[in-house]
SETORDO-420066 format. One line per 10 residues: number of its first residue (from 1); their letters; for each residue x, y, z of C-alpha. Coordinates in steps of 0.1 Angstrom, whole numbers. Layout:
BEGIN
NUM = a = X/Y/Z ~ ...
This chain:
BEGIN
1 = mmdiiqlsdr = 736/1344/1118 ~ 717/1338/1087 ~ 689/1362/1080 ~ 659/1341/1085 ~ 635/1364/1070 ~ 654/1364/1038 ~ 656/1325/1040 ~ 617/1323/1043 ~ 614/1348/1014 ~ 633/1322/993
11 = vealvkgsdi = 611/1293/1004 ~ 579/1313/999 ~ 591/1322/962 ~ 596/1286/956 ~ 562/1274/970 ~ 541/1301/954 ~ 522/1289/925 ~ 522/1253/936 ~ 489/1233/935 ~ 482/1238/973
21 = dgyeimasss = 456/1253/995 ~ 478/1270/1020 ~ 513/1271/1035 ~ 532/1280/1067 ~ 570/1287/1068 ~ 587/1288/1102 ~ 624/1296/1105 ~ 647/1298/1136 ~ 683/1305/1142 ~ 703/1306/1175
31 = rnlsievkeg = 739/1310/1189 ~ 744/1289/1219 ~ 771/1287/1245 ~ 776/1261/1273 ~ 804/1261/1298 ~ 811/1237/1326 ~ 839/1240/1353 ~ 853/1215/1377 ~ 879/1219/1403 ~ 889/1254/1392
41 = kvdtfksaep = 893/1247/1354 ~ 870/1246/1325 ~ 858/1210/1319 ~ 834/1215/1290 ~ 832/1244/1265 ~ 806/1241/1237 ~ 793/1266/1211 ~ 769/1260/1182 ~ 747/1280/1157 ~ 717/1258/1147
51 = igvsirllkn = 697/1272/1118 ~ 667/1257/1101 ~ 635/1262/1082 ~ 603/1242/1081 ~ 572/1242/1059 ~ 536/1230/1063 ~ 514/1225/1033 ~ 476/1223/1031 ~ 459/1204/1002 ~ 423/1192/1002
61 = gsmgfsfssg = 422/1193/1040 ~ 453/1173/1044 ~ 487/1186/1060 ~ 522/1178/1052 ~ 553/1188/1070 ~ 590/1188/1062 ~ 621/1207/1073 ~ 656/1215/1060 ~ 690/1225/1076 ~ 704/1228/1041
71 = fedadltrmi = 698/1261/1023 ~ 706/1257/986 ~ 676/1259/964 ~ 678/1221/957 ~ 676/1216/995 ~ 646/1240/998 ~ 628/1225/968 ~ 633/1189/982 ~ 618/1202/1015 ~ 588/1214/998
81 = esaaigarmq = 582/1183/977 ~ 585/1160/1009 ~ 557/1183/1026 ~ 536/1179/995 ~ 540/1140/995 ~ 532/1140/1032 ~ 500/1159/1025 ~ 490/1133/998 ~ 493/1106/1023 ~ 475/1119/1050
91 = spdpahifpd = 437/1118/1056 ~ 417/1150/1053 ~ 408/1169/1085 ~ 386/1199/1086 ~ 408/1209/1117 ~ 438/1214/1096 ~ 437/1252/1092 ~ 462/1280/1094 ~ 453/1310/1116 ~ 445/1345/1101
101 = aagyaemphl = 469/1375/1105 ~ 468/1394/1138 ~ 489/1420/1155 ~ 516/1412/1180 ~ 528/1430/1211 ~ 562/1446/1212 ~ 584/1427/1236 ~ 618/1443/1237 ~ 624/1429/1271 ~ 630/1395/1256
111 = fdqtlaavst = 664/1407/1243 ~ 692/1418/1266 ~ 713/1442/1248 ~ 742/1441/1273 ~ 748/1404/1266 ~ 771/1411/1236 ~ 793/1432/1259 ~ 801/1404/1283 ~ 833/1385/1270 ~ 837/1348/1270
121 = aekveltlsl = 865/1353/1295 ~ 839/1369/1318 ~ 814/1341/1314 ~ 841/1317/1322 ~ 849/1336/1355 ~ 813/1339/1363 ~ 811/1301/1363 ~ 843/1297/1382 ~ 830/1321/1407 ~ 800/1302/1412
131 = erltlaadsr = 821/1271/1419 ~ 841/1290/1444 ~ 810/1306/1461 ~ 794/1272/1466 ~ 825/1255/1481 ~ 829/1284/1505 ~ 791/1286/1515 ~ 795/1258/1541 ~ 825/1239/1553 ~ 806/1205/1549
141 = ikrlrkasyg = 805/1212/1511 ~ 835/1191/1500 ~ 830/1189/1461 ~ 808/1198/1433 ~ 795/1176/1407 ~ 795/1206/1383 ~ 790/1243/1379 ~ 777/1255/1347 ~ 767/1284/1326 ~ 747/1285/1293
151 = esvysihlrn = 733/1311/1270 ~ 713/1315/1239 ~ 707/1343/1213 ~ 678/1332/1192 ~ 654/1344/1165 ~ 621/1331/1153 ~ 603/1340/1120 ~ 568/1326/1111 ~ 545/1334/1081 ~ 517/1318/1063
161 = snsvfgsysg = 493/1321/1032 ~ 468/1339/1055 ~ 490/1370/1058 ~ 504/1360/1092 ~ 539/1376/1094 ~ 558/1376/1126 ~ 593/1378/1140 ~ 610/1382/1174 ~ 644/1377/1189 ~ 655/1372/1224
171 = tmascsvaai = 683/1361/1247 ~ 686/1336/1276 ~ 712/1330/1302 ~ 713/1304/1328 ~ 736/1290/1355 ~ 734/1259/1378 ~ 755/1241/1403 ~ 753/1206/1421 ~ 771/1207/1454 ~ 780/1175/1475
181 = aeadgdaqmg = 779/1178/1514 ~ 797/1153/1535 ~ 797/1147/1573 ~ 801/1117/1594 ~ 802/1092/1565 ~ 770/1107/1549 ~ 769/1124/1516 ~ 741/1144/1502 ~ 737/1165/1470 ~ 720/1199/1465
191 = wdyavatgpg = 712/1216/1433 ~ 701/1251/1423 ~ 698/1272/1392 ~ 687/1305/1379 ~ 675/1319/1346 ~ 675/1354/1332 ~ 676/1372/1298 ~ 713/1379/1305 ~ 740/1371/1330 ~ 736/1405/1346
201 = gidislvaae = 702/1392/1359 ~ 716/1362/1377 ~ 727/1364/1413 ~ 753/1336/1414 ~ 758/1340/1452 ~ 720/1332/1458 ~ 724/1300/1436 ~ 755/1290/1454 ~ 739/1295/1488 ~ 707/1276/1479
211 = aarkavsqlg = 725/1247/1465 ~ 747/1245/1495 ~ 717/1247/1519 ~ 699/1221/1501 ~ 728/1196/1502 ~ 736/1203/1538 ~ 700/1201/1550 ~ 698/1166/1541 ~ 730/1154/1561 ~ 720/1130/1587
221 = avkiagmkap = 686/1119/1572 ~ 668/1092/1591 ~ 639/1070/1584 ~ 607/1076/1602 ~ 575/1055/1606 ~ 545/1061/1582 ~ 519/1086/1592 ~ 489/1107/1579 ~ 500/1142/1585 ~ 501/1177/1572
231 = avfdaatase = 529/1183/1544 ~ 544/1213/1528 ~ 557/1209/1493 ~ 585/1234/1486 ~ 584/1254/1455 ~ 603/1229/1433 ~ 581/1198/1443 ~ 550/1219/1441 ~ 559/1227/1405 ~ 564/1189/1398
241 = llgllspsfs = 528/1184/1411 ~ 515/1212/1387 ~ 535/1195/1360 ~ 517/1163/1366 ~ 484/1180/1362 ~ 492/1202/1332 ~ 482/1177/1305 ~ 447/1178/1318 ~ 444/1216/1307 ~ 452/1205/1272
251 = geslfkgksl = 426/1207/1246 ~ 441/1177/1230 ~ 438/1156/1263 ~ 402/1170/1264 ~ 393/1159/1230 ~ 408/1125/1236 ~ 392/1119/1267 ~ 424/1119/1286 ~ 419/1148/1310 ~ 408/1141/1344
261 = lkgregeqlf = 391/1176/1344 ~ 368/1168/1313 ~ 332/1180/1320 ~ 342/1197/1352 ~ 341/1234/1342 ~ 326/1256/1367 ~ 333/1231/1395 ~ 351/1239/1427 ~ 377/1211/1422 ~ 407/1230/1439
271 = splvsivddg = 411/1246/1471 ~ 398/1284/1472 ~ 434/1294/1477 ~ 445/1280/1444 ~ 444/1301/1411 ~ 462/1287/1381 ~ 472/1307/1350 ~ 488/1302/1316 ~ 504/1335/1305 ~ 525/1337/1273
281 = tlpgatstap = 530/1374/1277 ~ 544/1373/1314 ~ 576/1395/1316 ~ 606/1376/1330 ~ 593/1342/1323 ~ 611/1314/1304 ~ 584/1308/1277 ~ 572/1344/1270 ~ 569/1354/1232 ~ 546/1377/1212
291 = fdgegvptrr = 531/1347/1193 ~ 527/1309/1195 ~ 540/1281/1173 ~ 515/1289/1146 ~ 513/1325/1148 ~ 485/1331/1171 ~ 491/1360/1197 ~ 499/1349/1230 ~ 477/1358/1260 ~ 470/1354/1296
301 = tslvscgvle = 444/1325/1302 ~ 429/1318/1336 ~ 424/1281/1340 ~ 415/1280/1378 ~ 401/1310/1398 ~ 400/1307/1435 ~ 396/1269/1431 ~ 371/1269/1403 ~ 380/1252/1370 ~ 374/1280/1343
311 = gflfdsayav = 388/1265/1310 ~ 415/1248/1289 ~ 443/1255/1266 ~ 440/1253/1227 ~ 458/1256/1196 ~ 439/1263/1162 ~ 433/1225/1154 ~ 418/1215/1188 ~ 399/1247/1190 ~ 382/1238/1158
321 = rmgktstgns = 376/1202/1171 ~ 362/1214/1203 ~ 342/1245/1191 ~ 365/1269/1209 ~ 389/1296/1201 ~ 428/1292/1201 ~ 443/1305/1234 ~ 476/1309/1218 ~ 491/1277/1231 ~ 505/1260/1201
331 = arggfksipy = 540/1250/1209 ~ 570/1239/1190 ~ 603/1222/1198 ~ 620/1241/1171 ~ 621/1241/1133 ~ 620/1202/1133 ~ 588/1201/1153 ~ 553/1203/1142 ~ 529/1223/1164 ~ 511/1208/1193
341 = vgvsnlfien = 491/1221/1222 ~ 514/1230/1251 ~ 517/1254/1281 ~ 534/1287/1278 ~ 541/1299/1313 ~ 518/1278/1335 ~ 518/1288/1372 ~ 500/1290/1404 ~ 495/1325/1417 ~ 514/1336/1448
351 = gqsslqqlfs = 499/1334/1481 ~ 502/1356/1511 ~ 525/1336/1534 ~ 562/1331/1538 ~ 576/1295/1537 ~ 582/1296/1574 ~ 546/1306/1581 ~ 535/1274/1563 ~ 550/1254/1592 ~ 529/1272/1617
361 = gisrgllits = 504/1249/1635 ~ 520/1217/1622 ~ 527/1197/1655 ~ 542/1169/1633 ~ 544/1168/1595 ~ 567/1170/1565 ~ 585/1195/1544 ~ 590/1177/1510 ~ 620/1186/1492 ~ 624/1160/1465
371 = ligmhtanpv = 601/1135/1447 ~ 615/1103/1433 ~ 598/1086/1403 ~ 572/1112/1393 ~ 573/1098/1357 ~ 554/1068/1371 ~ 525/1088/1381 ~ 493/1085/1360 ~ 485/1119/1343 ~ 451/1105/1332
381 = sgdfsvgang = 437/1093/1364 ~ 459/1117/1387 ~ 469/1087/1409 ~ 506/1087/1421 ~ 528/1067/1445 ~ 564/1081/1446 ~ 593/1084/1468 ~ 600/1114/1487 ~ 627/1130/1508 ~ 625/1160/1530
391 = lliengqits = 625/1176/1565 ~ 606/1167/1595 ~ 585/1196/1610 ~ 576/1194/1647 ~ 557/1221/1665 ~ 561/1244/1637 ~ 600/1240/1634 ~ 623/1219/1611 ~ 639/1193/1634 ~ 657/1168/1612
401 = avkgmaisgn = 661/1154/1577 ~ 641/1125/1567 ~ 645/1100/1538 ~ 631/1068/1523 ~ 595/1078/1524 ~ 568/1073/1499 ~ 537/1094/1495 ~ 505/1084/1476 ~ 472/1099/1466 ~ 455/1116/1438
411 = ileifanida = 466/1149/1422 ~ 431/1165/1424 ~ 428/1155/1463 ~ 462/1172/1468 ~ 452/1205/1452 ~ 417/1204/1468 ~ 434/1199/1503 ~ 458/1229/1501 ~ 452/1252/1532 ~ 481/1276/1528
421 = vadnrrlvds = 501/1291/1497 ~ 535/1307/1502 ~ 548/1339/1482 ~ 579/1323/1469 ~ 573/1314/1431 ~ 603/1315/1409 ~ 599/1319/1372 ~ 627/1294/1362 ~ 607/1270/1343 ~ 576/1269/1321
431 = vsspafrvsh = 557/1253/1349 ~ 562/1270/1384 ~ 545/1271/1416 ~ 551/1287/1451 ~ 555/1262/1480 ~ 520/1251/1495 ~ 507/1231/1524 ~ 483/1203/1523 ~ 460/1195/1553 ~ 468/1158/1553
441 = ldisgs = 488/1134/1532 ~ 494/1096/1533 ~ 531/1090/1542 ~ 547/1056/1541 ~ 579/1052/1561 ~ 601/1026/1576
């Protein structure tokens, strides 16, 4: 891969001496691999090595941005000129700043040194093994939609005119499988995946077993009458609910009046069993890095502690606008993206109960395993009405699969009514949660 530090050196040499007030250069490179298998054969094999560089220029309080995936001097000069034009066309804003230099934590755990020793043939075999294990997990698993493996070896470099200078490299491997279970004319799909810094950290047998279990568990699903009852959200659907709430922790949403948590700091808005954290330094998580998208060191930020709202997430610009300090939550979608306020690793802390223990005491209720239409929920008001599938709980035990339900309410009410939290959080996404139980939920059925 191209040396992105040397590339940034060239851009910096071209921009120095320009009539500007400051600059930021961000460069990234990666080597990506994607494998999909179907019916014992490789169905898709893709590899790519995207590389690029971007620049932000500050002039008289206005910020311009441009990027380039071409690396001749003419390409880089054109990128700089485009950013300068952008700065001239923007309105001045005192929140347009670049952070000052800071020290960064060493994070060698981001890079799996053993990845290079795993051959492409071994990665293909791993994916084929995932397919075979899933098909063998249960006689009712008749076929797979797909089994896949992906990986990325990536490097990030960022510097600015305030002496920020940082680099890091990492690796990421993932696998996923979608299984189809069939019985008595019914067909159901179950999906699972895993993420680690390298293939050695992925247990494909667990992924296969979980995908098969999810598919089989929904066979024979029936519709039930509506009710108001206790409900358990499994780890996946609990994470979706936290994702719906996540924009309300953003300093940008706060500034624009779009956060349903605005003005509520210090209040007991959540169950005392709920603590929510954003931690960009968390080992083993998918969005861990030594610094954020503008070079501020990442950190652990407590947002909710034992149900009490404690704070919000900020990048440099919205920290200025709100009179706060950056929490290291400037996110970027790559070299083509300007920074924005985002989560790093946002999660609900594990509780003390097993998933099975969450069923205890429920005479009749639901384990919700999928939500349909979460994109229609309103993140500003927190109101939602979405479809749901899951499993009926009777006298503390799973008795049958159910489908065709709808649940409705307000996201803050859901989190306020949590009365038990499990210990099964998985760090497979930037937003994650253990399963939790709510004391009552409005459920519409047949």
